[in-house]
N, CA, C, O and the ligand as a Tripos MOL2 file, in Angstrom:
@<TRIPOS>MOLECULE
protein
  305   303    77     0     0
PROTEIN
NO_CHARGES

@<TRIPOS>ATOM
      1 N         -18.8910   10.7920  -14.1050 N.3       1 MET1
      2 CA        -18.7740    9.9550  -12.9040 C.3       1 MET1
      3 C         -17.3170    9.6230  -12.6260 C.2       1 MET1
      4 O         -16.5440    9.3270  -13.5370 O.2       1 MET1
      5 N         -16.9720    9.6760  -11.3930 N.am      2 LYS2
      6 CA        -15.5820    9.3960  -11.0200 C.3       2 LYS2
      7 C         -15.4550    8.0200  -10.3940 C.2       2 LYS2
      8 O         -16.0630    7.7310   -9.3640 O.2       2 LYS2
      9 N         -14.6660    7.1880  -11.0230 N.am      3 GLY3
     10 CA        -14.3880    5.8710  -10.4500 C.3       3 GLY3
     11 C         -13.3430    5.9960   -9.3760 C.2       3 GLY3
     12 O         -12.7160    7.0430   -9.2190 O.2       3 GLY3
     13 N         -13.1590    4.9310   -8.6400 N.am      4 ILE4
     14 CA        -12.2090    4.9800   -7.5210 C.3       4 ILE4
     15 C         -10.7910    5.1840   -8.0360 C.2       4 ILE4
     16 O          -9.9750    5.8160   -7.3650 O.2       4 ILE4
     17 N         -10.4840    4.6560   -9.2260 N.am      5 ALA5
     18 CA         -9.1260    4.7540   -9.7660 C.3       5 ALA5
     19 C          -8.8180    6.1650  -10.2590 C.2       5 ALA5
     20 O          -7.6540    6.5000  -10.4740 O.2       5 ALA5
     21 N          -9.8670    7.0130  -10.4440 N.am      6 ASP6
     22 CA         -9.6400    8.3840  -10.8820 C.3       6 ASP6
     23 C          -9.1840    9.2610   -9.7250 C.2       6 ASP6
     24 O          -8.6890   10.3670   -9.9380 O.2       6 ASP6
     25 N          -9.3490    8.7710   -8.5080 N.am      7 MET7
     26 CA         -8.9870    9.5600   -7.3510 C.3       7 MET7
     27 C          -7.4720    9.6050   -7.2230 C.2       7 MET7
     28 O          -6.7590    8.7300   -7.7150 O.2       7 MET7
     29 N          -7.0030   10.6390   -6.5550 N.am      8 ASN8
     30 CA         -5.5750   10.7320   -6.2550 C.3       8 ASN8
     31 C          -5.1670    9.5790   -5.3610 C.2       8 ASN8
     32 O          -5.8900    9.2010   -4.4390 O.2       8 ASN8
     33 N          -4.0010    9.0280   -5.6460 N.am      9 ILE9
     34 CA         -3.4270    8.0460   -4.7330 C.3       9 ILE9
     35 C          -2.2550    8.7380   -4.0570 C.2       9 ILE9
     36 O          -1.3110    9.1650   -4.7220 O.2       9 ILE9
     37 N          -2.3150    8.8490   -2.7330 N.am     10 LEU10
     38 CA         -1.2570    9.5200   -1.9880 C.3      10 LEU10
     39 C          -0.5680    8.5270   -1.0770 C.2      10 LEU10
     40 O          -1.2170    7.7260   -0.4040 O.2      10 LEU10
     41 N           0.7660    8.5860   -1.0610 N.am     11 CYS11
     42 CA          1.5260    7.7620   -0.1200 C.3      11 CYS11
     43 C           1.3210    8.3240    1.2800 C.2      11 CYS11
     44 O           1.5650    9.5070    1.5140 O.2      11 CYS11
     45 N           0.8810    7.4930    2.2020 N.am     12 ASN12
     46 CA          0.6470    7.9580    3.5710 C.3      12 ASN12
     47 C           1.9400    8.3380    4.2840 C.2      12 ASN12
     48 O           1.9180    9.1310    5.2240 O.2      12 ASN12
     49 N           3.0740    7.7750    3.8420 N.am     13 MET13
     50 CA          4.3260    8.0570    4.5500 C.3      13 MET13
     51 C           4.9410    9.3770    4.1100 C.2      13 MET13
     52 O           5.2820   10.2020    4.9580 O.2      13 MET13
     53 N           5.0940    9.6020    2.7970 N.am     14 CYS14
     54 CA          5.7990   10.8020    2.3390 C.3      14 CYS14
     55 C           4.8610   11.8170    1.6910 C.2      14 CYS14
     56 O           5.2850   12.9310    1.3820 O.2      14 CYS14
     57 N           3.5980   11.4550    1.4790 N.am     15 GLY15
     58 CA          2.6360   12.3810    0.9100 C.3      15 GLY15
     59 C           2.6970   12.4870   -0.5940 C.2      15 GLY15
     60 O           1.9670   13.2760   -1.1950 O.2      15 GLY15
     61 N           3.5630   11.7000   -1.2110 N.am     16 LYS16
     62 CA          3.7420   11.7440   -2.6630 C.3      16 LYS16
     63 C           2.4730   11.3130   -3.4000 C.2      16 LYS16
     64 O           1.7640   10.4020   -2.9730 O.2      16 LYS16
     65 N           2.2100   11.9830   -4.5000 N.am     17 ASN17
     66 CA          1.0710   11.6730   -5.3580 C.3      17 ASN17
     67 C           1.4860   10.6130   -6.3730 C.2      17 ASN17
     68 O           2.4290   10.8190   -7.1370 O.2      17 ASN17
     69 N           0.7960    9.4970   -6.3830 N.am     18 ILE18
     70 CA          1.0840    8.4500   -7.3650 C.3      18 ILE18
     71 C           0.2180    8.7240   -8.5920 C.2      18 ILE18
     72 O          -1.0100    8.6730   -8.5140 O.2      18 ILE18
     73 N           0.8700    9.0200   -9.7450 N.am     19 PRO19
     74 CA          0.0940    9.4360  -10.9120 C.3      19 PRO19
     75 C          -0.7930    8.3110  -11.4490 C.2      19 PRO19
     76 O          -0.3780    7.1550  -11.5240 O.2      19 PRO19
     77 N          -2.0150    8.6760  -11.8180 N.am     20 VAL20
     78 CA         -2.9690    7.7260  -12.3980 C.3      20 VAL20
     79 C          -3.3260    8.2210  -13.7930 C.2      20 VAL20
     80 O          -3.7860    9.3520  -13.9500 O.2      20 VAL20
     81 N          -3.1190    7.3910  -14.7990 N.am     21 GLU21
     82 CA         -3.4960    7.7230  -16.1790 C.3      21 GLU21
     83 C          -4.4360    6.6630  -16.7010 C.2      21 GLU21
     84 O          -4.1490    5.4700  -16.6110 O.2      21 GLU21
     85 N          -5.5640    7.0950  -17.2470 N.am     22 ASN22
     86 CA         -6.5730    6.1600  -17.7640 C.3      22 ASN22
     87 C          -6.9020    5.0720  -16.7450 C.2      22 ASN22
     88 O          -6.9940    3.8890  -17.0740 O.2      22 ASN22
     89 N          -7.0750    5.5080  -15.5070 N.am     23 ASN23
     90 CA         -7.4560    4.6140  -14.4000 C.3      23 ASN23
     91 C          -6.3650    3.6140  -14.0190 C.2      23 ASN23
     92 O          -6.6130    2.6910  -13.2430 O.2      23 ASN23
     93 N          -5.1630    3.7940  -14.5590 N.am     24 ILE24
     94 CA         -4.0720    2.8650  -14.2240 C.3      24 ILE24
     95 C          -2.9710    3.6400  -13.5050 C.2      24 ILE24
     96 O          -2.4020    4.5760  -14.0680 O.2      24 ILE24
     97 N          -2.6640    3.2510  -12.2520 N.am     25 PRO25
     98 CA         -1.5530    3.9060  -11.5430 C.3      25 PRO25
     99 C          -0.2470    3.6420  -12.2910 C.2      25 PRO25
    100 O           0.0500    2.5060  -12.6600 O.2      25 PRO25
    101 N           0.5390    4.7200  -12.5130 N.am     26 ARG26
    102 CA          1.7660    4.5850  -13.2990 C.3      26 ARG26
    103 C           2.9600    4.1940  -12.4420 C.2      26 ARG26
    104 O           4.0600    3.9970  -12.9590 O.2      26 ARG26
    105 N           2.7520    4.0820  -11.1510 N.am     27 GLU27
    106 CA          3.8020    3.5810  -10.2550 C.3      27 GLU27
    107 C           3.1580    2.5670   -9.3350 C.2      27 GLU27
    108 O           1.9860    2.6900   -8.9770 O.2      27 GLU27
    109 N           3.9220    1.5750   -8.9580 N.am     28 ASP28
    110 CA          3.3620    0.5510   -8.0790 C.3      28 ASP28
    111 C           3.4570    1.0050   -6.6220 C.2      28 ASP28
    112 O           4.2750    1.8620   -6.2880 O.2      28 ASP28
    113 N           2.6520    0.4510   -5.7910 N.am     29 PHE29
    114 CA          2.5940    0.8520   -4.3860 C.3      29 PHE29
    115 C           1.9880   -0.2880   -3.5880 C.2      29 PHE29
    116 O           1.4850   -1.2570   -4.1570 O.2      29 PHE29
    117 N           2.0400   -0.1690   -2.2660 N.am     30 ILE30
    118 CA          1.4380   -1.1690   -1.3790 C.3      30 ILE30
    119 C           0.1880   -0.5650   -0.7540 C.2      30 ILE30
    120 O           0.1730    0.6000   -0.3570 O.2      30 ILE30
    121 N          -0.8420   -1.3650   -0.6750 N.am     31 GLU31
    122 CA         -2.0650   -0.9470   -0.0090 C.3      31 GLU31
    123 C          -2.2650   -1.8580    1.1960 C.2      31 GLU31
    124 O          -2.3320   -3.0790    1.0620 O.2      31 GLU31
    125 N          -2.3600   -1.2500    2.3660 N.am     32 ILE32
    126 CA         -2.5800   -2.0180    3.5820 C.3      32 ILE32
    127 C          -3.9960   -1.7290    4.0650 C.2      32 ILE32
    128 O          -4.3920   -0.5760    4.2320 O.2      32 ILE32
    129 N          -4.7390   -2.7870    4.2820 N.am     33 ASN33
    130 CA         -6.1290   -2.6850    4.7060 C.3      33 ASN33
    131 C          -6.2780   -3.6580    5.8670 C.2      33 ASN33
    132 O          -6.4500   -4.8600    5.6640 O.2      33 ASN33
    133 N          -6.2120   -3.1360    7.0650 N.am     34 LYS34
    134 CA         -6.1590   -4.0060    8.2370 C.3      34 LYS34
    135 C          -7.3990   -3.8450    9.0970 C.2      34 LYS34
    136 O          -7.6500   -2.7840    9.6680 O.2      34 LYS34
    137 N          -8.1660   -4.9200    9.1760 N.am     35 ALA35
    138 CA         -9.3230   -4.9470   10.0760 C.3      35 ALA35
    139 C          -8.8440   -5.4810   11.4170 C.2      35 ALA35
    140 O          -8.5340   -6.6650   11.5520 O.2      35 ALA35
    141 N          -8.7870   -4.5920   12.4130 N.am     36 TRP36
    142 CA         -8.2820   -4.9840   13.7270 C.3      36 TRP36
    143 C          -9.2810   -5.8850   14.4350 C.2      36 TRP36
    144 O         -10.4920   -5.7010   14.3140 O.2      36 TRP36
    145 N          -8.7790   -6.8300   15.1510 N.am     37 GLY37
    146 CA         -9.6210   -7.8180   15.8020 C.3      37 GLY37
    147 C          -9.6970   -7.6640   17.3130 C.2      37 GLY37
    148 O          -9.2000   -6.6970   17.8900 O.2      37 GLY37
    149 N         -10.3200   -8.6260   17.9180 N.am     38 TYR38
    150 CA        -10.6840   -8.5900   19.3190 C.3      38 TYR38
    151 C          -9.4920   -8.3870   20.2500 C.2      38 TYR38
    152 O          -9.6050   -7.7010   21.2660 O.2      38 TYR38
    153 N          -8.3320   -8.9930   19.8990 N.am     39 PHE39
    154 CA         -7.1890   -8.9310   20.8100 C.3      39 PHE39
    155 C          -6.3380   -7.6810   20.6070 C.2      39 PHE39
    156 O          -5.2720   -7.5500   21.2080 O.2      39 PHE39
    157 N          -6.7940   -6.7830   19.7800 N.am     40 SER40
    158 CA         -6.1140   -5.4940   19.6210 C.3      40 SER40
    159 C          -6.8590   -4.4450   20.4490 C.2      40 SER40
    160 O          -7.9240   -4.7100   21.0060 O.2      40 SER40
    161 N          -6.2720   -3.2530   20.5140 N.am     41 LYS41
    162 CA         -6.9600   -2.1400   21.1770 C.3      41 LYS41
    163 C          -7.8090   -1.3560   20.1650 C.2      41 LYS41
    164 O          -8.3560   -0.3000   20.4830 O.2      41 LYS41
    165 N          -7.9070   -1.8910   18.9500 N.am     42 LYS42
    166 CA         -8.6220   -1.1950   17.8690 C.3      42 LYS42
    167 C          -9.7470   -2.0580   17.3130 C.2      42 LYS42
    168 O         -10.1370   -1.9090   16.1550 O.2      42 LYS42
    169 N         -10.2590   -2.9500   18.1310 N.am     43 ASP43
    170 CA        -11.2950   -3.8890   17.6880 C.3      43 ASP43
    171 C         -12.4390   -3.1390   17.0040 C.2      43 ASP43
    172 O         -12.9530   -2.1510   17.5270 O.2      43 ASP43
    173 N         -12.8270   -3.6300   15.8260 N.am     44 GLY44
    174 CA        -13.9530   -3.0260   15.1040 C.3      44 GLY44
    175 C         -13.5460   -1.9150   14.1620 C.2      44 GLY44
    176 O         -14.3860   -1.3740   13.4430 O.2      44 GLY44
    177 N         -12.2420   -1.5580   14.1520 N.am     45 LYS45
    178 CA        -11.7680   -0.5040   13.2610 C.3      45 LYS45
    179 C         -10.9250   -1.1100   12.1400 C.2      45 LYS45
    180 O         -10.1980   -2.0820   12.3450 O.2      45 LYS45
    181 N         -11.0400   -0.5130   10.9480 N.am     46 THR46
    182 CA        -10.1840   -0.9050    9.8290 C.3      46 THR46
    183 C          -9.2720    0.2590    9.4970 C.2      46 THR46
    184 O          -9.7320    1.3860    9.3130 O.2      46 THR46
    185 N          -7.9820   -0.0130    9.4190 N.am     47 TRP47
    186 CA         -7.0010    1.0050    9.0450 C.3      47 TRP47
    187 C          -6.5900    0.7830    7.6070 C.2      47 TRP47
    188 O          -6.3820   -0.3540    7.1830 O.2      47 TRP47
    189 N          -6.4690    1.8820    6.8440 N.am     48 LYS48
    190 CA         -6.0310    1.8000    5.4540 C.3      48 LYS48
    191 C          -4.8270    2.6980    5.2360 C.2      48 LYS48
    192 O          -4.8270    3.8610    5.6380 O.2      48 LYS48
    193 N          -3.8010    2.1540    4.5960 N.am     49 PHE49
    194 CA         -2.6030    2.9100    4.2520 C.3      49 PHE49
    195 C          -2.2500    2.6490    2.8030 C.2      49 PHE49
    196 O          -2.5040    1.5670    2.2740 O.2      49 PHE49
    197 N          -1.6620    3.6500    2.1670 N.am     50 THR50
    198 CA         -0.9870    3.4570    0.8870 C.3      50 THR50
    199 C           0.4680    3.8440    1.1010 C.2      50 THR50
    200 O           0.7500    4.8860    1.6920 O.2      50 THR50
    201 N           1.3910    3.0180    0.6290 N.am     51 VAL51
    202 CA          2.8170    3.2970    0.7920 C.3      51 VAL51
    203 C           3.4940    3.1370   -0.5660 C.2      51 VAL51
    204 O           3.3920    2.0840   -1.1950 O.2      51 VAL51
    205 N           4.1930    4.1960   -1.0220 N.am     52 CYS52
    206 CA          4.8500    4.1580   -2.3310 C.3      52 CYS52
    207 C           6.0700    3.2410   -2.2900 C.2      52 CYS52
    208 O           6.5190    2.8340   -1.2180 O.2      52 CYS52
    209 N           6.5970    2.9230   -3.4690 N.am     53 GLU53
    210 CA          7.6870    1.9350   -3.5460 C.3      53 GLU53
    211 C           8.9350    2.4120   -2.8040 C.2      53 GLU53
    212 O           9.5980    1.6190   -2.1340 O.2      53 GLU53
    213 N           9.2640    3.7180   -2.9200 N.am     54 GLU54
    214 CA         10.4630    4.2200   -2.2270 C.3      54 GLU54
    215 C          10.3200    4.0870   -0.7190 C.2      54 GLU54
    216 O          11.2700    3.7180   -0.0300 O.2      54 GLU54
    217 N           9.1160    4.3920   -0.2020 N.am     55 CYS55
    218 CA          8.9030    4.2920    1.2450 C.3      55 CYS55
    219 C           8.9170    2.8390    1.6920 C.2      55 CYS55
    220 O           9.3850    2.5380    2.7900 O.2      55 CYS55
    221 N           8.4090    1.9260    0.8520 N.am     56 VAL56
    222 CA          8.4580    0.4980    1.1850 C.3      56 VAL56
    223 C           9.9150    0.0550    1.2810 C.2      56 VAL56
    224 O          10.2850   -0.6990    2.1810 O.2      56 VAL56
    225 N          10.7520    0.5370    0.3300 N.am     57 ASP57
    226 CA         12.1790    0.1940    0.3650 C.3      57 ASP57
    227 C          12.8020    0.6830    1.6700 C.2      57 ASP57
    228 O          13.5790   -0.0330    2.3020 O.2      57 ASP57
    229 N          12.4490    1.9240    2.0750 N.am     58 ARG58
    230 CA         12.9890    2.4930    3.3070 C.3      58 ARG58
    231 C          12.5320    1.6850    4.5240 C.2      58 ARG58
    232 O          13.3260    1.3820    5.4150 O.2      58 ARG58
    233 N          11.2330    1.3420    4.5470 N.am     59 LEU59
    234 CA         10.6920    0.5320    5.6390 C.3      59 LEU59
    235 C          11.3940   -0.8130    5.7210 C.2      59 LEU59
    236 O          11.7870   -1.2580    6.7990 O.2      59 LEU59
    237 N          11.5460   -1.4590    4.5580 N.am     60 ALA60
    238 CA         12.1620   -2.7870    4.5220 C.3      60 ALA60
    239 C          13.5950   -2.7100    5.0360 C.2      60 ALA60
    240 O          14.0780   -3.6490    5.6670 O.2      60 ALA60
    241 N          14.2870   -1.5810    4.7670 N.am     61 GLY61
    242 CA         15.6550   -1.3960    5.2100 C.3      61 GLY61
    243 C          15.7780   -1.2770    6.7140 C.2      61 GLY61
    244 O          16.8540   -1.4930    7.2720 O.2      61 GLY61
    245 N          14.6660   -0.9280    7.3860 N.am     62 GLN62
    246 CA         14.6810   -0.7640    8.8410 C.3      62 GLN62
    247 C          14.3010   -2.0370    9.5720 C.2      62 GLN62
    248 O          14.3590   -2.0900   10.8010 O.2      62 GLN62
    249 N          13.9110   -3.0690    8.8220 N.am     63 MET63
    250 CA         13.4310   -4.2890    9.4750 C.3      63 MET63
    251 C          14.5960   -5.1320    9.9470 C.2      63 MET63
    252 O          15.6180   -5.2420    9.2700 O.2      63 MET63
    253 N          14.4290   -5.7230   11.1160 N.am     64 LYS64
    254 CA         15.4820   -6.5310   11.7160 C.3      64 LYS64
    255 C          15.7030   -7.8120   10.9120 C.2      64 LYS64
    256 O          16.8340   -8.2500   10.7030 O.2      64 LYS64
    257 N          14.6020   -8.3930   10.4720 N.am     65 ILE65
    258 CA         14.6840   -9.6150    9.6670 C.3      65 ILE65
    259 C          14.3180   -9.2340    8.2310 C.2      65 ILE65
    260 O          13.2210   -8.7340    7.9830 O.2      65 ILE65
    261 N          15.2340   -9.4700    7.2840 N.am     66 PRO66
    262 CA         14.9600   -9.0540    5.9140 C.3      66 PRO66
    263 C          13.7270   -9.7600    5.3420 C.2      66 PRO66
    264 O          13.4320  -10.9080    5.6770 O.2      66 PRO66
    265 N          13.0230   -9.0430    4.4760 N.am     67 HIS67
    266 CA         11.8320   -9.6130    3.8450 C.3      67 HIS67
    267 C          12.2310  -10.7370    2.8900 C.2      67 HIS67
    268 O          13.3520  -10.7780    2.3830 O.2      67 HIS67
    269 N          11.2980  -11.6330    2.6630 N.am     68 GLU68
    270 CA         11.5180  -12.7120    1.6950 C.3      68 GLU68
    271 C          11.2110  -12.1910    0.3010 C.2      68 GLU68
    272 O          10.3220  -11.3610    0.1110 O.2      68 GLU68
    273 N          11.9570  -12.6910   -0.6620 N.am     69 VAL69
    274 CA         11.6870  -12.3680   -2.0610 C.3      69 VAL69
    275 C          11.5410  -13.6750   -2.8130 C.2      69 VAL69
    276 O          12.4360  -14.5190   -2.7790 O.2      69 VAL69
    277 N          10.4170  -13.8470   -3.4900 N.am     70 CYS70
    278 CA         10.2630  -15.0350   -4.3290 C.3      70 CYS70
    279 C           9.6330  -14.6090   -5.6440 C.2      70 CYS70
    280 O           9.0630  -13.5230   -5.7460 O.2      70 CYS70
    281 N           9.7360  -15.4570   -6.6360 N.am     71 ASP71
    282 CA          9.1570  -15.1440   -7.9420 C.3      71 ASP71
    283 C           7.6460  -15.1360   -7.8510 C.2      71 ASP71
    284 O           7.0500  -16.0180   -7.2320 O.2      71 ASP71
    285 N           7.0200  -14.1330   -8.4720 N.am     72 THR72
    286 CA          5.5700  -14.0310   -8.4890 C.3      72 THR72
    287 C           5.0240  -15.0520   -9.4880 C.2      72 THR72
    288 O           5.4490  -15.1230  -10.6410 O.2      72 THR72
    289 N           4.0740  -15.8310   -9.0010 N.am     73 ILE73
    290 CA          3.4320  -16.8150   -9.8830 C.3      73 ILE73
    291 C           2.2090  -16.1500  -10.5040 C.2      73 ILE73
    292 O           1.2700  -15.7680   -9.8060 O.2      73 ILE73
    293 N           2.2390  -16.0200  -11.8210 N.am     74 GLU74
    294 CA          1.1270  -15.3780  -12.5360 C.3      74 GLU74
    295 C           0.0190  -16.3940  -12.7790 C.2      74 GLU74
    296 O           0.2400  -17.4420  -13.3850 O.2      74 GLU74
    297 N          -1.1740  -16.0660  -12.2970 N.am     75 LEU75
    298 CA         -2.3170  -16.9360  -12.5590 C.3      75 LEU75
    299 C          -2.9580  -16.5100  -13.8710 C.2      75 LEU75
    300 O          -3.3630  -15.3580  -14.0260 O.2      75 LEU75
    301 N          -3.0480  -17.4290  -14.8030 N.am     76 VAL76
    302 CA         -3.6210  -17.1010  -16.1260 C.3      76 VAL76
    303 C          -5.0770  -17.5390  -16.1540 C.2      76 VAL76
    304 O          -5.7560  -17.3630  -17.1660 O.2      76 VAL76
    305 ZN          6.1620    7.4490   -0.0420 Zn       77 ZN77
@<TRIPOS>BOND
     1     1     2 1
     2     2     3 1
     3     3     4 2
     4     3     5 am
     5     5     6 1
     6     6     7 1
     7     7     8 2
     8     7     9 am
     9     9    10 1
    10    10    11 1
    11    11    12 2
    12    11    13 am
    13    13    14 1
    14    14    15 1
    15    15    16 2
    16    15    17 am
    17    17    18 1
    18    18    19 1
    19    19    20 2
    20    19    21 am
    21    21    22 1
    22    22    23 1
    23    23    24 2
    24    23    25 am
    25    25    26 1
    26    26    27 1
    27    27    28 2
    28    27    29 am
    29    29    30 1
    30    30    31 1
    31    31    32 2
    32    31    33 am
    33    33    34 1
    34    34    35 1
    35    35    36 2
    36    35    37 am
    37    37    38 1
    38    38    39 1
    39    39    40 2
    40    39    41 am
    41    41    42 1
    42    42    43 1
    43    43    44 2
    44    43    45 am
    45    45    46 1
    46    46    47 1
    47    47    48 2
    48    47    49 am
    49    49    50 1
    50    50    51 1
    51    51    52 2
    52    51    53 am
    53    53    54 1
    54    54    55 1
    55    55    56 2
    56    55    57 am
    57    57    58 1
    58    58    59 1
    59    59    60 2
    60    59    61 am
    61    61    62 1
    62    62    63 1
    63    63    64 2
    64    63    65 am
    65    65    66 1
    66    66    67 1
    67    67    68 2
    68    67    69 am
    69    69    70 1
    70    70    71 1
    71    71    72 2
    72    71    73 am
    73    73    74 1
    74    74    75 1
    75    75    76 2
    76    75    77 am
    77    77    78 1
    78    78    79 1
    79    79    80 2
    80    79    81 am
    81    81    82 1
    82    82    83 1
    83    83    84 2
    84    83    85 am
    85    85    86 1
    86    86    87 1
    87    87    88 2
    88    87    89 am
    89    89    90 1
    90    90    91 1
    91    91    92 2
    92    91    93 am
    93    93    94 1
    94    94    95 1
    95    95    96 2
    96    95    97 am
    97    97    98 1
    98    98    99 1
    99    99   100 2
   100    99   101 am
   101   101   102 1
   102   102   103 1
   103   103   104 2
   104   103   105 am
   105   105   106 1
   106   106   107 1
   107   107   108 2
   108   107   109 am
   109   109   110 1
   110   110   111 1
   111   111   112 2
   112   111   113 am
   113   113   114 1
   114   114   115 1
   115   115   116 2
   116   115   117 am
   117   117   118 1
   118   118   119 1
   119   119   120 2
   120   119   121 am
   121   121   122 1
   122   122   123 1
   123   123   124 2
   124   123   125 am
   125   125   126 1
   126   126   127 1
   127   127   128 2
   128   127   129 am
   129   129   130 1
   130   130   131 1
   131   131   132 2
   132   131   133 am
   133   133   134 1
   134   134   135 1
   135   135   136 2
   136   135   137 am
   137   137   138 1
   138   138   139 1
   139   139   140 2
   140   139   141 am
   141   141   142 1
   142   142   143 1
   143   143   144 2
   144   143   145 am
   145   145   146 1
   146   146   147 1
   147   147   148 2
   148   147   149 am
   149   149   150 1
   150   150   151 1
   151   151   152 2
   152   151   153 am
   153   153   154 1
   154   154   155 1
   155   155   156 2
   156   155   157 am
   157   157   158 1
   158   158   159 1
   159   159   160 2
   160   159   161 am
   161   161   162 1
   162   162   163 1
   163   163   164 2
   164   163   165 am
   165   165   166 1
   166   166   167 1
   167   167   168 2
   168   167   169 am
   169   169   170 1
   170   170   171 1
   171   171   172 2
   172   171   173 am
   173   173   174 1
   174   174   175 1
   175   175   176 2
   176   175   177 am
   177   177   178 1
   178   178   179 1
   179   179   180 2
   180   179   181 am
   181   181   182 1
   182   182   183 1
   183   183   184 2
   184   183   185 am
   185   185   186 1
   186   186   187 1
   187   187   188 2
   188   187   189 am
   189   189   190 1
   190   190   191 1
   191   191   192 2
   192   191   193 am
   193   193   194 1
   194   194   195 1
   195   195   196 2
   196   195   197 am
   197   197   198 1
   198   198   199 1
   199   199   200 2
   200   199   201 am
   201   201   202 1
   202   202   203 1
   203   203   204 2
   204   203   205 am
   205   205   206 1
   206   206   207 1
   207   207   208 2
   208   207   209 am
   209   209   210 1
   210   210   211 1
   211   211   212 2
   212   211   213 am
   213   213   214 1
   214   214   215 1
   215   215   216 2
   216   215   217 am
   217   217   218 1
   218   218   219 1
   219   219   220 2
   220   219   221 am
   221   221   222 1
   222   222   223 1
   223   223   224 2
   224   223   225 am
   225   225   226 1
   226   226   227 1
   227   227   228 2
   228   227   229 am
   229   229   230 1
   230   230   231 1
   231   231   232 2
   232   231   233 am
   233   233   234 1
   234   234   235 1
   235   235   236 2
   236   235   237 am
   237   237   238 1
   238   238   239 1
   239   239   240 2
   240   239   241 am
   241   241   242 1
   242   242   243 1
   243   243   244 2
   244   243   245 am
   245   245   246 1
   246   246   247 1
   247   247   248 2
   248   247   249 am
   249   249   250 1
   250   250   251 1
   251   251   252 2
   252   251   253 am
   253   253   254 1
   254   254   255 1
   255   255   256 2
   256   255   257 am
   257   257   258 1
   258   258   259 1
   259   259   260 2
   260   259   261 am
   261   261   262 1
   262   262   263 1
   263   263   264 2
   264   263   265 am
   265   265   266 1
   266   266   267 1
   267   267   268 2
   268   267   269 am
   269   269   270 1
   270   270   271 1
   271   271   272 2
   272   271   273 am
   273   273   274 1
   274   274   275 1
   275   275   276 2
   276   275   277 am
   277   277   278 1
   278   278   279 1
   279   279   280 2
   280   279   281 am
   281   281   282 1
   282   282   283 1
   283   283   284 2
   284   283   285 am
   285   285   286 1
   286   286   287 1
   287   287   288 2
   288   287   289 am
   289   289   290 1
   290   290   291 1
   291   291   292 2
   292   291   293 am
   293   293   294 1
   294   294   295 1
   295   295   296 2
   296   295   297 am
   297   297   298 1
   298   298   299 1
   299   299   300 2
   300   299   301 am
   301   301   302 1
   302   302   303 1
   303   303   304 2
@<TRIPOS>SUBSTRUCTURE
     1 MET1         2 RESIDUE 1 A MET
     2 LYS2         6 RESIDUE 1 A LYS
     3 GLY3        10 RESIDUE 1 A GLY
     4 ILE4        14 RESIDUE 1 A ILE
     5 ALA5        18 RESIDUE 1 A ALA
     6 ASP6        22 RESIDUE 1 A ASP
     7 MET7        26 RESIDUE 1 A MET
     8 ASN8        30 RESIDUE 1 A ASN
     9 ILE9        34 RESIDUE 1 A ILE
    10 LEU10       38 RESIDUE 1 A LEU
    11 CYS11       42 RESIDUE 1 A CYS
    12 ASN12       46 RESIDUE 1 A ASN
    13 MET13       50 RESIDUE 1 A MET
    14 CYS14       54 RESIDUE 1 A CYS
    15 GLY15       58 RESIDUE 1 A GLY
    16 LYS16       62 RESIDUE 1 A LYS
    17 ASN17       66 RESIDUE 1 A ASN
    18 ILE18       70 RESIDUE 1 A ILE
    19 PRO19       74 RESIDUE 1 A PRO
    20 VAL20       78 RESIDUE 1 A VAL
    21 GLU21       82 RESIDUE 1 A GLU
    22 ASN22       86 RESIDUE 1 A ASN
    23 ASN23       90 RESIDUE 1 A ASN
    24 ILE24       94 RESIDUE 1 A ILE
    25 PRO25       98 RESIDUE 1 A PRO
    26 ARG26      102 RESIDUE 1 A ARG
    27 GLU27      106 RESIDUE 1 A GLU
    28 ASP28      110 RESIDUE 1 A ASP
    29 PHE29      114 RESIDUE 1 A PHE
    30 ILE30      118 RESIDUE 1 A ILE
    31 GLU31      122 RESIDUE 1 A GLU
    32 ILE32      126 RESIDUE 1 A ILE
    33 ASN33      130 RESIDUE 1 A ASN
    34 LYS34      134 RESIDUE 1 A LYS
    35 ALA35      138 RESIDUE 1 A ALA
    36 TRP36      142 RESIDUE 1 A TRP
    37 GLY37      146 RESIDUE 1 A GLY
    38 TYR38      150 RESIDUE 1 A TYR
    39 PHE39      154 RESIDUE 1 A PHE
    40 SER40      158 RESIDUE 1 A SER
    41 LYS41      162 RESIDUE 1 A LYS
    42 LYS42      166 RESIDUE 1 A LYS
    43 ASP43      170 RESIDUE 1 A ASP
    44 GLY44      174 RESIDUE 1 A GLY
    45 LYS45      178 RESIDUE 1 A LYS
    46 THR46      182 RESIDUE 1 A THR
    47 TRP47      186 RESIDUE 1 A TRP
    48 LYS48      190 RESIDUE 1 A LYS
    49 PHE49      194 RESIDUE 1 A PHE
    50 THR50      198 RESIDUE 1 A THR
    51 VAL51      202 RESIDUE 1 A VAL
    52 CYS52      206 RESIDUE 1 A CYS
    53 GLU53      210 RESIDUE 1 A GLU
    54 GLU54      214 RESIDUE 1 A GLU
    55 CYS55      218 RESIDUE 1 A CYS
    56 VAL56      222 RESIDUE 1 A VAL
    57 ASP57      226 RESIDUE 1 A ASP
    58 ARG58      230 RESIDUE 1 A ARG
    59 LEU59      234 RESIDUE 1 A LEU
    60 ALA60      238 RESIDUE 1 A ALA
    61 GLY61      242 RESIDUE 1 A GLY
    62 GLN62      246 RESIDUE 1 A GLN
    63 MET63      250 RESIDUE 1 A MET
    64 LYS64      254 RESIDUE 1 A LYS
    65 ILE65      258 RESIDUE 1 A ILE
    66 PRO66      262 RESIDUE 1 A PRO
    67 HIS67      266 RESIDUE 1 A HIS
    68 GLU68      270 RESIDUE 1 A GLU
    69 VAL69      274 RESIDUE 1 A VAL
    70 CYS70      278 RESIDUE 1 A CYS
    71 ASP71      282 RESIDUE 1 A ASP
    72 THR72      286 RESIDUE 1 A THR
    73 ILE73      290 RESIDUE 1 A ILE
    74 GLU74      294 RESIDUE 1 A GLU
    75 LEU75      298 RESIDUE 1 A LEU
    76 VAL76      302 RESIDUE 1 A VAL
    77 ZN77       305 GROUP 0 **** ****
């Protein structure tokens, strides 16, 4: 049986394969899961993207207002 983590993870921007070993992705990435709402032209549709860390860096570099960075609070 194949779990979801056994599937290939591909960056939607550059097509890069994010390696998965023992169900654990060996590189971090962003997953965007957007359910469009009534005031969009995509009402009722959900869009899903995966973006690798290098592409996120490139995207962030193109933003007019720099992203915020804060320390991650680990919930134990
Ligand atoms: Zn990428």
